[in-house]
N, C-alpha and C positions, 0 to 999 in steps of 0.2 A: 193371581189377581189380588188376594188379600195382602201379600207381601208388598206389591206395588202400591196399594192403598196406604199401608202403614208407612212406607218410605216417603210417600208424598205428604202425608199428614205430619210426619215428625221432622221434616227437613229443616225447619227453623226453630225447633223447640229445644230449650236447654233447661237444666234443673233450676228450680227456685227453692233452695234447701231450707227446710224448717229448722228453727231453733228450738231449744227446750221450752222456751216461753211460748212459741207458736203451738207446740204440742199441748202444753198445759191449758192454753186458751181454746183449743179446738173442741168441737163437738162431735165431728164425724171423721173417722180415720179409715182409710182404705189400704188393704194389702193385696198386691197382685203377685201371685206365686206361680210362675210357669218355668220350672227348672227341673233338675234331675231328681230322681226318686229320693236318694238319701238327703240331698240338700233341702228338699221340701220338708222332711221330718225335722231336720235341724231348725228350719224356719219356724215350724209350728211350736216347738219346744220353747224357743226364745220369744215368740209372739205371746205365748201364754204368760211369760214373765213380764212382758211389756204391758199387757192388759191388767196384770196385778198391780203394776205401778200406776196405771191410769184407768181405774175401773169405771169411771163415770162417763165414758165415751160411747158413742154408737160406732160399732165396728162392722166392716164387711170384708170378707175374703173372697177373691176371685181365684179360681184354680181349674185345672183340667178335671174331667169327669172321674178319671182314675184315682185322683187324690182326695176326692170329697169324703170317702169313708174315714180317712185319716184325720181330716179336719173335724169331722163329727166325733171321732174318738177322743182326740186330745183337746179340742176346744168345743165341747158340746153345746155351750150356750152362746156361741158366736155365729152370726149369720154368714152363710156361705153360698155362693152361686157358682156352680160348676157348669162348664160348657165346652164345646168343641171350637177352639179359636180358628179353625180352618173352615168353619161353616159360616158363610156370610150372613145368613138370616139370624143365627144366634149372636153374631158380633153386633148386628144392628140393634138387637134387643138390649144388649149390655150397654151399647153406646147411648141409647135413649135413657136408660136407667141412670147412668152416671151424670148425664146432663141435667136430669131432673133432680137428683138428690144432692148434688153439689157438696162433695166432700172437702174438708178443710186441709187434711194432710194425707199424703200418699207415700207408700214404700213398696219396693219390689225386691226384697232380699234374695241374693244368689241368682237373680233372674236378669240375664244380660240381653235378652232378645228385645226386638222392637215392640212385640205385642205387649209384654208386661209394662214397658215404659210408656206405651201409648195410653194404657188404661189409667195409670196414676197421673198422667199429664192433665187429666180433667180436674185434679185437686188444686186448691188455691196455692198450696205449698207442697213441693215434692222433691225428692232426691233420687235421680236414676241411679240404680246400683252400679251400672257400668261407669258412672262418673264419680262414684265414692272413692276417696283416696284410701285404698286398703293398705294395711300394714303388710310388710314383706312376708314373714312367716309367723303365723299366729293360729291358734285353735279356731276351727270353723265356727263353733258356737260363739266364741268371743268376738269374731268378726261381725256377726249379726248383732250382737249386743252393742258394739261400737257404732255400727250403722244406724241402729234404732235409738242410740243415745241413752241407753240404760246402763246401770252399773255392771262392770265386768266382774269376774270371779277369779280368785286365786285358783290356779289349776292343780288338781290332785285327783288320783284315782285310788280306789280301795280294792285290795285283793279279796276276791270272793272265795269263801270256803265251801267246797262242794258238799252236798248232802250225801248220805250213805247210799241212797237209792233214787233213781229217776225212772218213772214209768213211761213217760212220753217225751221223746227227744226229737227236736226239730233241727235239721242241718241245712244251712243255706250256703252252699259252697261257691256260688257264682257272683261275679261282680261285672259291672259294665266295662271295667278295665280288665282285660284278660290276664294281665300281669298280677292282679290281686286275687285271682281265682285260687281256691284251695286245690293244691296238686292232687291228681287222681290217686296216687299211691298213698297220700296222707289221708284222703277220704276213706279208702279201703281199710287202712289201719285203724282209723277212728271207729268204724262200724264194728270191727272185730273186738276192739278193746271195750266198747260199750256193752256189747253182748255178754262179754265175760264179767265185767265189773258190776252190771246192774241186772243180771239174770234175765237176759233177752227182753229188753224194753221194746216198746213200739217206736220204731224209728221212721221218721218221714223226711224225705229229701225234697226241698223246694228249689226249683230251677226252671229256666226256660229252654235249656239245651239238654236233649235227651241223654247225652253221654255222661251226665252227672248222676243219672239214676242207677240204682243197684238192685239186684234181685234180693228178695227178703225184706225190702224196705218199701213203705208206702211212698207215693210220689204226689207232689203238688206242682202243677205247671203254671208258671206266671203268665198272665195275659194283661194287656193294657186296657183293662176295663174296670168299671166300678165294682161289678160283681166279683171279679177276681180279687180285688183289694179287700172287700168285705170277708171273703172266704179265708184269705191269708191272715187277716187280723184275728178271726175266730180260731184258726189253727194255732197261731202263736200264743194266744191267751190260754189255750188248754194244754200247751206244752210246758213241761216242768223244767226242761233244760233246752237252751237255744245255743247252737254252734253256728258261727257266721264268719265269713271273710270280711274284708273291709268293703262294706256295701250297704245298701239301704236297710236290709233287715237288721243289721247291727244297731242302727239308730232307733228303729222301732222297738227292739228288745230293750234297749237302754231306757226309752221313754216309758215302757210298760213295767220296768224294774224286774225283768226276768233274770233267772240264773243264766249267766252268759259266759261262753268260752269263745274268744276271738282269736282268729289266726290272721296275722299280718306279715307281709313280705317286706317291702321297702318303706312303707308308711310308718311314721312314728305316732304312737298313741296320743302324744301331746298335741298333735295336729287335728285329729278327728274325734277323739272321745270327749264327751262332756265332763266337765269338772264334777267331782263328787260321785262318779259312777262306781258301782261294784261289778267286777268282772275278773276272769282269769285270762291272761294274755299269753299267746305263744307265737313265736316267730317261725317262719319257714323259708 
């Protein structure tokens, strides 16, 4: 029902791309973020840079309920409305709000769906991310900077020097792409090594698939809810070392400036890691 409605409403709408001058003159800017977990965190990090470039605007972020805790964490002073886009009553409420408030400029970074495009089409000027002429191979953070027309950064990462001891270690071995998951044998080896190196620290494994959990380790089960996101943020904040595959928790750990060990398979760090980050990187 909702997909039919969106297709009908969007059938003749194309982007009306804002210029830098349009952004400077604008008073109200809308961000519609309905995309994957990791891409949402990338968006929030770069949107923070955008707001620092243009601090005198009224901003609104639309996102799923699951992602609101992350908006509140990384952009605490920015208005955010979270809702279930499959709920027609909630969609109608957002519809009315956007018609009433009349935003000047709209963006939907990393969001290719009709839903996010529909929301920003209420703005006077907007550029659908799916119509953005993206460069071939470039860092994910830099792509969003180019899309939002803010300065890009020279890419570099810094090697993290591990501390002598870690009391609480969080391991996030799972990705939405199974090829990026930390191999089972590598996970087992890590746990044994950490227990020896750091005098049996408290190790928590965060995953949505039970095969990732191990005896002797605490477990955190990912769920697609706001409550789960709040609990995971709290868990990561109190962890002294984070281990992650190429997945959403990697970007959360980077944004929180946690000591971070990253395992990657085929992905190159130049593509996914934010410039200036401190981490240790291992290939598998």
